PyMOL CGO cylinders between C-alpha atoms (Angstrom):
from pymol import cmd
from pymol.cgo import CYLINDER

trace = [
    CYLINDER, 26.42, -34.66, 8.38, 24.66, -32.28, 10.73, 0.3, 1, 1, 1, 1, 1, 1,
    CYLINDER, 24.66, -32.28, 10.73, 20.88, -31.98, 10.43, 0.3, 1, 1, 1, 1, 1, 1,
    CYLINDER, 20.88, -31.98, 10.43, 19.48, -28.75, 9.01, 0.3, 1, 1, 1, 1, 1, 1,
    CYLINDER, 19.48, -28.75, 9.01, 17.78, -26.81, 11.81, 0.3, 1, 1, 1, 1, 1, 1,
    CYLINDER, 17.78, -26.81, 11.81, 14.05, -26.41, 11.36, 0.3, 1, 1, 1, 1, 1, 1,
    CYLINDER, 14.05, -26.41, 11.36, 12.62, -22.93, 10.86, 0.3, 1, 1, 1, 1, 1, 1,
    CYLINDER, 12.62, -22.93, 10.86, 10.68, -21.93, 14.00, 0.3, 1, 1, 1, 1, 1, 1,
    CYLINDER, 10.68, -21.93, 14.00, 6.91, -21.89, 13.61, 0.3, 1, 1, 1, 1, 1, 1,
    CYLINDER, 6.91, -21.89, 13.61, 6.56, -18.14, 14.43, 0.3, 1, 1, 1, 1, 1, 1,
    CYLINDER, 6.56, -18.14, 14.43, 9.08, -17.30, 11.71, 0.3, 1, 1, 1, 1, 1, 1,
    CYLINDER, 9.08, -17.30, 11.71, 7.19, -19.42, 9.18, 0.3, 1, 1, 1, 1, 1, 1,
    CYLINDER, 7.19, -19.42, 9.18, 3.92, -17.74, 10.10, 0.3, 1, 1, 1, 1, 1, 1,
    CYLINDER, 3.92, -17.74, 10.10, 5.45, -14.27, 9.86, 0.3, 1, 1, 1, 1, 1, 1,
    CYLINDER, 5.45, -14.27, 9.86, 6.85, -15.11, 6.43, 0.3, 1, 1, 1, 1, 1, 1,
    CYLINDER, 6.85, -15.11, 6.43, 3.44, -16.27, 5.17, 0.3, 1, 1, 1, 1, 1, 1,
    CYLINDER, 3.44, -16.27, 5.17, 1.77, -13.17, 6.58, 0.3, 1, 1, 1, 1, 1, 1,
    CYLINDER, 1.77, -13.17, 6.58, 4.31, -10.86, 4.97, 0.3, 1, 1, 1, 1, 1, 1,
    CYLINDER, 4.31, -10.86, 4.97, 3.63, -12.50, 1.60, 0.3, 1, 1, 1, 1, 1, 1,
    CYLINDER, 3.63, -12.50, 1.60, -0.10, -11.83, 1.94, 0.3, 1, 1, 1, 1, 1, 1,
    CYLINDER, -0.10, -11.83, 1.94, 0.00, -8.18, 0.76, 0.3, 1, 1, 1, 1, 1, 1,
    CYLINDER, 0.00, -8.18, 0.76, 1.70, -8.77, -2.61, 0.3, 1, 1, 1, 1, 1, 1,
    CYLINDER, 1.70, -8.77, -2.61, -0.38, -11.91, -3.20, 0.3, 1, 1, 1, 1, 1, 1,
    CYLINDER, -0.38, -11.91, -3.20, -3.63, -10.01, -2.64, 0.3, 1, 1, 1, 1, 1, 1,
    CYLINDER, -3.63, -10.01, -2.64, -2.45, -7.17, -4.87, 0.3, 1, 1, 1, 1, 1, 1,
    CYLINDER, -2.45, -7.17, -4.87, -1.62, -9.60, -7.65, 0.3, 1, 1, 1, 1, 1, 1,
    CYLINDER, -1.62, -9.60, -7.65, -5.05, -11.24, -7.33, 0.3, 1, 1, 1, 1, 1, 1,
    CYLINDER, -5.05, -11.24, -7.33, -6.73, -7.82, -7.43, 0.3, 1, 1, 1, 1, 1, 1,
    CYLINDER, -6.73, -7.82, -7.43, -4.72, -6.96, -10.54, 0.3, 1, 1, 1, 1, 1, 1,
    CYLINDER, -4.72, -6.96, -10.54, -5.95, -10.05, -12.37, 0.3, 1, 1, 1, 1, 1, 1,
    CYLINDER, -5.95, -10.05, -12.37, -9.57, -9.36, -11.41, 0.3, 1, 1, 1, 1, 1, 1,
    CYLINDER, -9.57, -9.36, -11.41, -9.29, -5.68, -12.34, 0.3, 1, 1, 1, 1, 1, 1,
    CYLINDER, -9.29, -5.68, -12.34, -7.76, -6.34, -15.74, 0.3, 1, 1, 1, 1, 1, 1,
    CYLINDER, -7.76, -6.34, -15.74, -10.27, -9.05, -16.53, 0.3, 1, 1, 1, 1, 1, 1,
    CYLINDER, -10.27, -9.05, -16.53, -13.02, -6.49, -15.97, 0.3, 1, 1, 1, 1, 1, 1,
    CYLINDER, -13.02, -6.49, -15.97, -11.35, -3.40, -17.53, 0.3, 1, 1, 1, 1, 1, 1,
    CYLINDER, -11.35, -3.40, -17.53, -8.89, -3.93, -20.38, 0.3, 1, 1, 1, 1, 1, 1,
    CYLINDER, -8.89, -3.93, -20.38, -6.63, -1.05, -21.37, 0.3, 1, 1, 1, 1, 1, 1,
    CYLINDER, -6.63, -1.05, -21.37, -8.65, -0.13, -24.43, 0.3, 1, 1, 1, 1, 1, 1,
    CYLINDER, -8.65, -0.13, -24.43, -7.70, 1.64, -27.66, 0.3, 1, 1, 1, 1, 1, 1,
    CYLINDER, -7.70, 1.64, -27.66, -8.29, 5.16, -26.33, 0.3, 1, 1, 1, 1, 1, 1,
    CYLINDER, -8.29, 5.16, -26.33, -5.36, 4.70, -23.92, 0.3, 1, 1, 1, 1, 1, 1,
    CYLINDER, -5.36, 4.70, -23.92, -2.79, 3.51, -26.43, 0.3, 1, 1, 1, 1, 1, 1,
    CYLINDER, -2.79, 3.51, -26.43, 0.94, 4.05, -25.96, 0.3, 1, 1, 1, 1, 1, 1,
    CYLINDER, 0.94, 4.05, -25.96, 2.76, 4.87, -22.75, 0.3, 1, 1, 1, 1, 1, 1,
    CYLINDER, 2.76, 4.87, -22.75, -0.20, 6.74, -21.32, 0.3, 1, 1, 1, 1, 1, 1,
    CYLINDER, -0.20, 6.74, -21.32, -2.16, 3.51, -21.31, 0.3, 1, 1, 1, 1, 1, 1,
    CYLINDER, -2.16, 3.51, -21.31, 0.46, 1.92, -19.06, 0.3, 1, 1, 1, 1, 1, 1,
    CYLINDER, 0.46, 1.92, -19.06, 1.52, 4.73, -16.72, 0.3, 1, 1, 1, 1, 1, 1,
    CYLINDER, 1.52, 4.73, -16.72, -1.40, 7.16, -16.95, 0.3, 1, 1, 1, 1, 1, 1,
    CYLINDER, -1.40, 7.16, -16.95, -4.37, 4.90, -16.19, 0.3, 1, 1, 1, 1, 1, 1,
    CYLINDER, -4.37, 4.90, -16.19, -5.38, 2.99, -13.09, 0.3, 1, 1, 1, 1, 1, 1,
    CYLINDER, -5.38, 2.99, -13.09, -5.70, -0.36, -14.84, 0.3, 1, 1, 1, 1, 1, 1,
    CYLINDER, -5.70, -0.36, -14.84, -2.33, 0.15, -16.53, 0.3, 1, 1, 1, 1, 1, 1,
    CYLINDER, -2.33, 0.15, -16.53, -0.73, 0.73, -13.13, 0.3, 1, 1, 1, 1, 1, 1,
    CYLINDER, -0.73, 0.73, -13.13, -2.39, -2.39, -11.74, 0.3, 1, 1, 1, 1, 1, 1,
    CYLINDER, -2.39, -2.39, -11.74, -1.03, -4.41, -14.65, 0.3, 1, 1, 1, 1, 1, 1,
    CYLINDER, -1.03, -4.41, -14.65, 2.49, -3.05, -14.13, 0.3, 1, 1, 1, 1, 1, 1,
    CYLINDER, 2.49, -3.05, -14.13, 2.27, -3.82, -10.41, 0.3, 1, 1, 1, 1, 1, 1,
    CYLINDER, 2.27, -3.82, -10.41, 1.28, -7.41, -11.17, 0.3, 1, 1, 1, 1, 1, 1,
    CYLINDER, 1.28, -7.41, -11.17, 4.09, -7.71, -13.71, 0.3, 1, 1, 1, 1, 1, 1,
    CYLINDER, 4.09, -7.71, -13.71, 6.55, -6.40, -11.10, 0.3, 1, 1, 1, 1, 1, 1,
    CYLINDER, 6.55, -6.40, -11.10, 5.68, -9.12, -8.58, 0.3, 1, 1, 1, 1, 1, 1,
    CYLINDER, 5.68, -9.12, -8.58, 8.55, -11.43, -9.68, 0.3, 1, 1, 1, 1, 1, 1,
    CYLINDER, 8.55, -11.43, -9.68, 10.95, -8.48, -9.33, 0.3, 1, 1, 1, 1, 1, 1,
    CYLINDER, 10.95, -8.48, -9.33, 9.68, -7.87, -5.79, 0.3, 1, 1, 1, 1, 1, 1,
    CYLINDER, 9.68, -7.87, -5.79, 10.15, -11.54, -4.91, 0.3, 1, 1, 1, 1, 1, 1,
    CYLINDER, 10.15, -11.54, -4.91, 13.69, -11.45, -6.31, 0.3, 1, 1, 1, 1, 1, 1,
    CYLINDER, 13.69, -11.45, -6.31, 14.40, -8.29, -4.30, 0.3, 1, 1, 1, 1, 1, 1,
    CYLINDER, 14.40, -8.29, -4.30, 13.28, -10.02, -1.10, 0.3, 1, 1, 1, 1, 1, 1,
    CYLINDER, 13.28, -10.02, -1.10, 15.53, -13.00, -1.83, 0.3, 1, 1, 1, 1, 1, 1,
    CYLINDER, 15.53, -13.00, -1.83, 18.56, -10.83, -2.67, 0.3, 1, 1, 1, 1, 1, 1,
    CYLINDER, 18.56, -10.83, -2.67, 18.13, -8.57, 0.36, 0.3, 1, 1, 1, 1, 1, 1,
    CYLINDER, 18.13, -8.57, 0.36, 17.64, -11.49, 2.73, 0.3, 1, 1, 1, 1, 1, 1,
    CYLINDER, 17.64, -11.49, 2.73, 20.69, -13.26, 1.30, 0.3, 1, 1, 1, 1, 1, 1,
    CYLINDER, 20.69, -13.26, 1.30, 22.81, -10.14, 1.70, 0.3, 1, 1, 1, 1, 1, 1,
    CYLINDER, 22.81, -10.14, 1.70, 21.77, -9.78, 5.33, 0.3, 1, 1, 1, 1, 1, 1,
    CYLINDER, 21.77, -9.78, 5.33, 22.47, -13.43, 6.09, 0.3, 1, 1, 1, 1, 1, 1,
    CYLINDER, 22.47, -13.43, 6.09, 25.92, -13.00, 4.54, 0.3, 1, 1, 1, 1, 1, 1,
    CYLINDER, 25.92, -13.00, 4.54, 26.47, -10.01, 6.82, 0.3, 1, 1, 1, 1, 1, 1,
    CYLINDER, 26.47, -10.01, 6.82, 25.75, -12.18, 9.86, 0.3, 1, 1, 1, 1, 1, 1,
    CYLINDER, 25.75, -12.18, 9.86, 22.04, -11.59, 10.46, 0.3, 1, 1, 1, 1, 1, 1,
    CYLINDER, 22.04, -11.59, 10.46, 19.94, -14.44, 11.83, 0.3, 1, 1, 1, 1, 1, 1,
    CYLINDER, 19.94, -14.44, 11.83, 18.26, -16.17, 8.83, 0.3, 1, 1, 1, 1, 1, 1,
    CYLINDER, 18.26, -16.17, 8.83, 14.71, -15.80, 10.13, 0.3, 1, 1, 1, 1, 1, 1,
    CYLINDER, 14.71, -15.80, 10.13, 15.17, -12.10, 10.82, 0.3, 1, 1, 1, 1, 1, 1,
    CYLINDER, 15.17, -12.10, 10.82, 16.88, -11.56, 7.46, 0.3, 1, 1, 1, 1, 1, 1,
    CYLINDER, 16.88, -11.56, 7.46, 13.86, -13.00, 5.63, 0.3, 1, 1, 1, 1, 1, 1,
    CYLINDER, 13.86, -13.00, 5.63, 11.32, -11.22, 7.83, 0.3, 1, 1, 1, 1, 1, 1,
    CYLINDER, 11.32, -11.22, 7.83, 12.94, -7.79, 7.52, 0.3, 1, 1, 1, 1, 1, 1,
    CYLINDER, 12.94, -7.79, 7.52, 13.41, -8.16, 3.76, 0.3, 1, 1, 1, 1, 1, 1,
    CYLINDER, 13.41, -8.16, 3.76, 9.79, -9.20, 3.26, 0.3, 1, 1, 1, 1, 1, 1,
    CYLINDER, 9.79, -9.20, 3.26, 8.53, -6.33, 5.40, 0.3, 1, 1, 1, 1, 1, 1,
    CYLINDER, 8.53, -6.33, 5.40, 10.58, -3.67, 3.63, 0.3, 1, 1, 1, 1, 1, 1,
    CYLINDER, 10.58, -3.67, 3.63, 9.98, -4.81, 0.05, 0.3, 1, 1, 1, 1, 1, 1,
    CYLINDER, 9.98, -4.81, 0.05, 6.33, -5.65, 0.75, 0.3, 1, 1, 1, 1, 1, 1,
    CYLINDER, 6.33, -5.65, 0.75, 5.66, -2.22, 2.25, 0.3, 1, 1, 1, 1, 1, 1,
    CYLINDER, 5.66, -2.22, 2.25, 7.07, -0.48, -0.82, 0.3, 1, 1, 1, 1, 1, 1,
    CYLINDER, 7.07, -0.48, -0.82, 5.44, -2.86, -3.30, 0.3, 1, 1, 1, 1, 1, 1,
    CYLINDER, 5.44, -2.86, -3.30, 2.06, -2.62, -1.59, 0.3, 1, 1, 1, 1, 1, 1,
    CYLINDER, 2.06, -2.62, -1.59, 2.07, 1.20, -1.37, 0.3, 1, 1, 1, 1, 1, 1,
    CYLINDER, 2.07, 1.20, -1.37, 3.64, 2.67, -4.51, 0.3, 1, 1, 1, 1, 1, 1,
    CYLINDER, 3.64, 2.67, -4.51, 0.86, 1.58, -6.95, 0.3, 1, 1, 1, 1, 1, 1,
    CYLINDER, 0.86, 1.58, -6.95, -1.83, 3.15, -4.75, 0.3, 1, 1, 1, 1, 1, 1,
    CYLINDER, -1.83, 3.15, -4.75, 0.03, 6.45, -4.40, 0.3, 1, 1, 1, 1, 1, 1,
    CYLINDER, 0.03, 6.45, -4.40, 0.71, 6.42, -8.14, 0.3, 1, 1, 1, 1, 1, 1,
    CYLINDER, 0.71, 6.42, -8.14, -3.03, 6.12, -8.82, 0.3, 1, 1, 1, 1, 1, 1,
    CYLINDER, -3.03, 6.12, -8.82, -3.83, 8.93, -6.40, 0.3, 1, 1, 1, 1, 1, 1,
    CYLINDER, -3.83, 8.93, -6.40, -1.41, 11.21, -8.22, 0.3, 1, 1, 1, 1, 1, 1,
    CYLINDER, -1.41, 11.21, -8.22, -2.91, 10.57, -11.65, 0.3, 1, 1, 1, 1, 1, 1,
    CYLINDER, -2.91, 10.57, -11.65, -4.23, 13.84, -13.13, 0.3, 1, 1, 1, 1, 1, 1,
    CYLINDER, -4.23, 13.84, -13.13, -7.91, 14.56, -13.41, 0.3, 1, 1, 1, 1, 1, 1,
    CYLINDER, -7.91, 14.56, -13.41, -9.84, 16.02, -16.35, 0.3, 1, 1, 1, 1, 1, 1,
    CYLINDER, -9.84, 16.02, -16.35, -8.11, 19.42, -16.37, 0.3, 1, 1, 1, 1, 1, 1,
    CYLINDER, -8.11, 19.42, -16.37, -4.58, 19.06, -14.97, 0.3, 1, 1, 1, 1, 1, 1,
    CYLINDER, -4.58, 19.06, -14.97, -2.66, 22.30, -14.68, 0.3, 1, 1, 1, 1, 1, 1,
    CYLINDER, -2.66, 22.30, -14.68, -5.85, 24.33, -14.75, 0.3, 1, 1, 1, 1, 1, 1,
    CYLINDER, -5.85, 24.33, -14.75, -6.84, 27.06, -12.31, 0.3, 1, 1, 1, 1, 1, 1,
    CYLINDER, -6.84, 27.06, -12.31, -9.07, 24.88, -10.13, 0.3, 1, 1, 1, 1, 1, 1,
    CYLINDER, -9.07, 24.88, -10.13, -7.68, 23.75, -6.78, 0.3, 1, 1, 1, 1, 1, 1,
    CYLINDER, -7.68, 23.75, -6.78, -10.38, 21.92, -4.88, 0.3, 1, 1, 1, 1, 1, 1,
    CYLINDER, -10.38, 21.92, -4.88, -9.96, 21.45, -1.14, 0.3, 1, 1, 1, 1, 1, 1,
    CYLINDER, -9.96, 21.45, -1.14, -12.39, 19.96, 1.37, 0.3, 1, 1, 1, 1, 1, 1,
    CYLINDER, -12.39, 19.96, 1.37, -11.63, 20.38, 5.07, 0.3, 1, 1, 1, 1, 1, 1,
    CYLINDER, -11.63, 20.38, 5.07, -15.03, 19.27, 6.40, 0.3, 1, 1, 1, 1, 1, 1,
    CYLINDER, -15.03, 19.27, 6.40, -14.71, 15.80, 7.94, 0.3, 1, 1, 1, 1, 1, 1,
    CYLINDER, -14.71, 15.80, 7.94, -16.93, 13.08, 6.43, 0.3, 1, 1, 1, 1, 1, 1,
    CYLINDER, -16.93, 13.08, 6.43, -18.42, 15.46, 3.84, 0.3, 1, 1, 1, 1, 1, 1,
    CYLINDER, -18.42, 15.46, 3.84, -16.97, 13.57, 0.87, 0.3, 1, 1, 1, 1, 1, 1,
    CYLINDER, -16.97, 13.57, 0.87, -17.81, 10.20, 2.40, 0.3, 1, 1, 1, 1, 1, 1,
    CYLINDER, -17.81, 10.20, 2.40, -21.44, 11.26, 2.79, 0.3, 1, 1, 1, 1, 1, 1,
    CYLINDER, -21.44, 11.26, 2.79, -21.54, 12.43, -0.82, 0.3, 1, 1, 1, 1, 1, 1,
    CYLINDER, -21.54, 12.43, -0.82, -20.05, 9.15, -2.08, 0.3, 1, 1, 1, 1, 1, 1,
    CYLINDER, -20.05, 9.15, -2.08, -22.60, 7.12, -0.13, 0.3, 1, 1, 1, 1, 1, 1,
    CYLINDER, -22.60, 7.12, -0.13, -25.49, 9.30, -1.31, 0.3, 1, 1, 1, 1, 1, 1,
    CYLINDER, -25.49, 9.30, -1.31, -24.44, 9.52, -4.97, 0.3, 1, 1, 1, 1, 1, 1,
    CYLINDER, -24.44, 9.52, -4.97, -23.59, 6.01, -6.02, 0.3, 1, 1, 1, 1, 1, 1,
    CYLINDER, -23.59, 6.01, -6.02, -24.77, 2.45, -5.65, 0.3, 1, 1, 1, 1, 1, 1,
    CYLINDER, -24.77, 2.45, -5.65, -23.59, 0.71, -2.45, 0.3, 1, 1, 1, 1, 1, 1,
    CYLINDER, -23.59, 0.71, -2.45, -20.95, -1.35, -4.30, 0.3, 1, 1, 1, 1, 1, 1,
    CYLINDER, -20.95, -1.35, -4.30, -19.34, 1.79, -5.75, 0.3, 1, 1, 1, 1, 1, 1,
    CYLINDER, -19.34, 1.79, -5.75, -19.35, 3.57, -2.40, 0.3, 1, 1, 1, 1, 1, 1,
    CYLINDER, -19.35, 3.57, -2.40, -17.82, 0.58, -0.64, 0.3, 1, 1, 1, 1, 1, 1,
    CYLINDER, -17.82, 0.58, -0.64, -15.16, 0.22, -3.34, 0.3, 1, 1, 1, 1, 1, 1,
    CYLINDER, -15.16, 0.22, -3.34, -14.12, 3.88, -3.04, 0.3, 1, 1, 1, 1, 1, 1,
    CYLINDER, -14.12, 3.88, -3.04, -14.05, 3.89, 0.75, 0.3, 1, 1, 1, 1, 1, 1,
    CYLINDER, -14.05, 3.89, 0.75, -12.21, 0.56, 1.04, 0.3, 1, 1, 1, 1, 1, 1,
    CYLINDER, -12.21, 0.56, 1.04, -9.82, 1.63, -1.72, 0.3, 1, 1, 1, 1, 1, 1,
    CYLINDER, -9.82, 1.63, -1.72, -8.86, 4.71, 0.29, 0.3, 1, 1, 1, 1, 1, 1,
    CYLINDER, -8.86, 4.71, 0.29, -8.33, 2.57, 3.38, 0.3, 1, 1, 1, 1, 1, 1,
    CYLINDER, -8.33, 2.57, 3.38, -5.96, 0.29, 1.48, 0.3, 1, 1, 1, 1, 1, 1,
    CYLINDER, -5.96, 0.29, 1.48, -3.60, 3.06, 0.28, 0.3, 1, 1, 1, 1, 1, 1,
    CYLINDER, -3.60, 3.06, 0.28, -1.26, 2.77, 3.27, 0.3, 1, 1, 1, 1, 1, 1,
    CYLINDER, -1.26, 2.77, 3.27, -2.46, -0.60, 4.57, 0.3, 1, 1, 1, 1, 1, 1,
    CYLINDER, -2.46, -0.60, 4.57, 0.74, -2.34, 3.48, 0.3, 1, 1, 1, 1, 1, 1,
    CYLINDER, 0.74, -2.34, 3.48, 2.80, 0.17, 5.47, 0.3, 1, 1, 1, 1, 1, 1,
    CYLINDER, 2.80, 0.17, 5.47, 0.60, -0.31, 8.51, 0.3, 1, 1, 1, 1, 1, 1,
    CYLINDER, 0.60, -0.31, 8.51, 0.63, -4.08, 8.28, 0.3, 1, 1, 1, 1, 1, 1,
    CYLINDER, 0.63, -4.08, 8.28, 4.33, -4.65, 7.58, 0.3, 1, 1, 1, 1, 1, 1,
    CYLINDER, 4.33, -4.65, 7.58, 6.39, -1.85, 9.11, 0.3, 1, 1, 1, 1, 1, 1,
    CYLINDER, 6.39, -1.85, 9.11, 5.65, -2.84, 12.74, 0.3, 1, 1, 1, 1, 1, 1,
    CYLINDER, 5.65, -2.84, 12.74, 7.07, -6.27, 11.85, 0.3, 1, 1, 1, 1, 1, 1,
    CYLINDER, 7.07, -6.27, 11.85, 10.31, -4.56, 10.88, 0.3, 1, 1, 1, 1, 1, 1,
    CYLINDER, 10.31, -4.56, 10.88, 10.66, -1.58, 13.23, 0.3, 1, 1, 1, 1, 1, 1,
    CYLINDER, 10.66, -1.58, 13.23, 10.06, -1.82, 16.96, 0.3, 1, 1, 1, 1, 1, 1,
    CYLINDER, 10.06, -1.82, 16.96, 9.51, 1.97, 17.07, 0.3, 1, 1, 1, 1, 1, 1,
    CYLINDER, 9.51, 1.97, 17.07, 6.34, 1.48, 14.98, 0.3, 1, 1, 1, 1, 1, 1,
    CYLINDER, 6.34, 1.48, 14.98, 4.91, -1.31, 17.15, 0.3, 1, 1, 1, 1, 1, 1,
    CYLINDER, 4.91, -1.31, 17.15, 1.96, 0.89, 18.13, 0.3, 1, 1, 1, 1, 1, 1,
    CYLINDER, 1.96, 0.89, 18.13, -1.36, 1.43, 16.37, 0.3, 1, 1, 1, 1, 1, 1,
    CYLINDER, -1.36, 1.43, 16.37, -1.28, 5.11, 17.35, 0.3, 1, 1, 1, 1, 1, 1,
    CYLINDER, -1.28, 5.11, 17.35, 2.15, 5.61, 15.81, 0.3, 1, 1, 1, 1, 1, 1,
    CYLINDER, 2.15, 5.61, 15.81, 1.06, 3.85, 12.64, 0.3, 1, 1, 1, 1, 1, 1,
    CYLINDER, 1.06, 3.85, 12.64, -2.05, 6.03, 12.59, 0.3, 1, 1, 1, 1, 1, 1,
    CYLINDER, -2.05, 6.03, 12.59, 0.16, 9.13, 12.81, 0.3, 1, 1, 1, 1, 1, 1,
    CYLINDER, 0.16, 9.13, 12.81, 2.46, 7.80, 10.09, 0.3, 1, 1, 1, 1, 1, 1,
    CYLINDER, 2.46, 7.80, 10.09, -0.48, 7.06, 7.79, 0.3, 1, 1, 1, 1, 1, 1,
    CYLINDER, -0.48, 7.06, 7.79, -1.92, 10.52, 8.41, 0.3, 1, 1, 1, 1, 1, 1,
    CYLINDER, -1.92, 10.52, 8.41, 1.44, 12.19, 7.69, 0.3, 1, 1, 1, 1, 1, 1,
    CYLINDER, 1.44, 12.19, 7.69, 1.91, 10.24, 4.45, 0.3, 1, 1, 1, 1, 1, 1,
    CYLINDER, 1.91, 10.24, 4.45, -1.64, 11.04, 3.37, 0.3, 1, 1, 1, 1, 1, 1,
    CYLINDER, -1.64, 11.04, 3.37, -1.22, 14.76, 4.07, 0.3, 1, 1, 1, 1, 1, 1,
    CYLINDER, -1.22, 14.76, 4.07, 1.89, 14.75, 1.89, 0.3, 1, 1, 1, 1, 1, 1,
    CYLINDER, 1.89, 14.75, 1.89, -0.01, 13.09, -0.96, 0.3, 1, 1, 1, 1, 1, 1,
    CYLINDER, -0.01, 13.09, -0.96, -2.97, 15.45, -0.66, 0.3, 1, 1, 1, 1, 1, 1,
    CYLINDER, -2.97, 15.45, -0.66, -0.60, 18.43, -0.58, 0.3, 1, 1, 1, 1, 1, 1,
    CYLINDER, -0.60, 18.43, -0.58, 1.11, 17.10, -3.73, 0.3, 1, 1, 1, 1, 1, 1,
    CYLINDER, 1.11, 17.10, -3.73, -2.27, 16.87, -5.47, 0.3, 1, 1, 1, 1, 1, 1,
    CYLINDER, -2.27, 16.87, -5.47, -2.88, 20.52, -4.62, 0.3, 1, 1, 1, 1, 1, 1,
    CYLINDER, -2.88, 20.52, -4.62, 0.60, 21.80, -5.45, 0.3, 1, 1, 1, 1, 1, 1,
    CYLINDER, 0.60, 21.80, -5.45, 0.81, 19.95, -8.77, 0.3, 1, 1, 1, 1, 1, 1,
    CYLINDER, 0.81, 19.95, -8.77, -2.64, 21.15, -9.91, 0.3, 1, 1, 1, 1, 1, 1,
    CYLINDER, -2.64, 21.15, -9.91, -3.82, 17.64, -10.74, 0.3, 1, 1, 1, 1, 1, 1,
    CYLINDER, -3.82, 17.64, -10.74, -7.50, 18.64, -10.81, 0.3, 1, 1, 1, 1, 1, 1,
    CYLINDER, -7.50, 18.64, -10.81, -8.26, 16.35, -7.89, 0.3, 1, 1, 1, 1, 1, 1,
    CYLINDER, -8.26, 16.35, -7.89, -9.90, 17.09, -4.55, 0.3, 1, 1, 1, 1, 1, 1,
    CYLINDER, -9.90, 17.09, -4.55, -7.50, 17.41, -1.61, 0.3, 1, 1, 1, 1, 1, 1,
    CYLINDER, -7.50, 17.41, -1.61, -9.79, 16.12, 1.11, 0.3, 1, 1, 1, 1, 1, 1,
    CYLINDER, -9.79, 16.12, 1.11, -9.55, 15.63, 4.86, 0.3, 1, 1, 1, 1, 1, 1,
    CYLINDER, -9.55, 15.63, 4.86, -11.70, 12.51, 4.38, 0.3, 1, 1, 1, 1, 1, 1,
    CYLINDER, -11.70, 12.51, 4.38, -8.93, 10.92, 2.32, 0.3, 1, 1, 1, 1, 1, 1,
    CYLINDER, -8.93, 10.92, 2.32, -6.52, 11.56, 5.20, 0.3, 1, 1, 1, 1, 1, 1,
    CYLINDER, -6.52, 11.56, 5.20, -8.93, 10.02, 7.71, 0.3, 1, 1, 1, 1, 1, 1,
    CYLINDER, -8.93, 10.02, 7.71, -9.55, 6.93, 5.57, 0.3, 1, 1, 1, 1, 1, 1,
    CYLINDER, -9.55, 6.93, 5.57, -5.88, 6.47, 4.63, 0.3, 1, 1, 1, 1, 1, 1,
    CYLINDER, -5.88, 6.47, 4.63, -4.72, 6.78, 8.25, 0.3, 1, 1, 1, 1, 1, 1,
    CYLINDER, -4.72, 6.78, 8.25, -7.55, 4.62, 9.59, 0.3, 1, 1, 1, 1, 1, 1,
    CYLINDER, -7.55, 4.62, 9.59, -6.78, 1.89, 7.07, 0.3, 1, 1, 1, 1, 1, 1,
    CYLINDER, -6.78, 1.89, 7.07, -3.11, 1.90, 8.07, 0.3, 1, 1, 1, 1, 1, 1,
    CYLINDER, -3.11, 1.90, 8.07, -3.99, 1.60, 11.77, 0.3, 1, 1, 1, 1, 1, 1,
    CYLINDER, -3.99, 1.60, 11.77, -6.46, -1.23, 11.19, 0.3, 1, 1, 1, 1, 1, 1,
    CYLINDER, -6.46, -1.23, 11.19, -3.89, -3.09, 9.09, 0.3, 1, 1, 1, 1, 1, 1,
    CYLINDER, -3.89, -3.09, 9.09, -1.36, -2.64, 11.91, 0.3, 1, 1, 1, 1, 1, 1,
    CYLINDER, -1.36, -2.64, 11.91, -3.78, -4.16, 14.41, 0.3, 1, 1, 1, 1, 1, 1,
    CYLINDER, -3.78, -4.16, 14.41, -4.27, -7.12, 12.06, 0.3, 1, 1, 1, 1, 1, 1,
    CYLINDER, -4.27, -7.12, 12.06, -0.54, -7.91, 12.26, 0.3, 1, 1, 1, 1, 1, 1,
    CYLINDER, -0.54, -7.91, 12.26, -0.17, -7.14, 15.98, 0.3, 1, 1, 1, 1, 1, 1,
    CYLINDER, -0.17, -7.14, 15.98, 0.76, -10.66, 17.06, 0.3, 1, 1, 1, 1, 1, 1,
    CYLINDER, 0.76, -10.66, 17.06, 3.85, -10.53, 14.80, 0.3, 1, 1, 1, 1, 1, 1,
    CYLINDER, 3.85, -10.53, 14.80, 5.09, -7.05, 15.75, 0.3, 1, 1, 1, 1, 1, 1,
    CYLINDER, 5.09, -7.05, 15.75, 8.72, -6.56, 16.55, 0.3, 1, 1, 1, 1, 1, 1,
    CYLINDER, 8.72, -6.56, 16.55, 8.93, -5.73, 20.24, 0.3, 1, 1, 1, 1, 1, 1,
    CYLINDER, 8.93, -5.73, 20.24, 11.44, -3.28, 21.74, 0.3, 1, 1, 1, 1, 1, 1,
    CYLINDER, 11.44, -3.28, 21.74, 14.48, -4.94, 23.32, 0.3, 1, 1, 1, 1, 1, 1,
    CYLINDER, 14.48, -4.94, 23.32, 14.47, -5.20, 27.07, 0.3, 1, 1, 1, 1, 1, 1,
]
cmd.load_cgo(trace, "trace")
């Protein structure tokens, strides 16, 4: 009987790193729900899909589905002849990027107080909203809002360079994060969600994606040759 080949140490490390994003999201979901239950005033479907804490709960509940998707995708790629380590790594990166991004975008696209109304608020002055957040609230609230904006596309920035050699660049990830953020801000404006479409959101979203990419730099997929 031939011995089973050991999984190389870099592959094991990459697999653990790729699991970090969904694990952190699940932990945040538990902490968030422990602090803010759904409440009676958000009963029915709106309590699940129309509130931030409902979305966090659904994201945590979907974690087993995400894990199953990684396993199924990796198995399919191994069956197609892909190297086992790469099959796992690519599956983790793809599913993790989607799983770690969709809940944030969903929250951003939740309507405000007067959705569909005539107001369309736009701020194109860099750092204006950040300054207002810092001046208006306690430090913990300001930090939570700023860090929250930086995490919107952090999963994309962290994981996609592990999957695609073309994205193995902090500048390219920065551009990708900025493009995705502009699309979301434009959707807020076009859909009349009564939210502020702000250049500061674009800066924070893109900056968070680039910083996350730098955090995973040692595991990036390098171009061939």
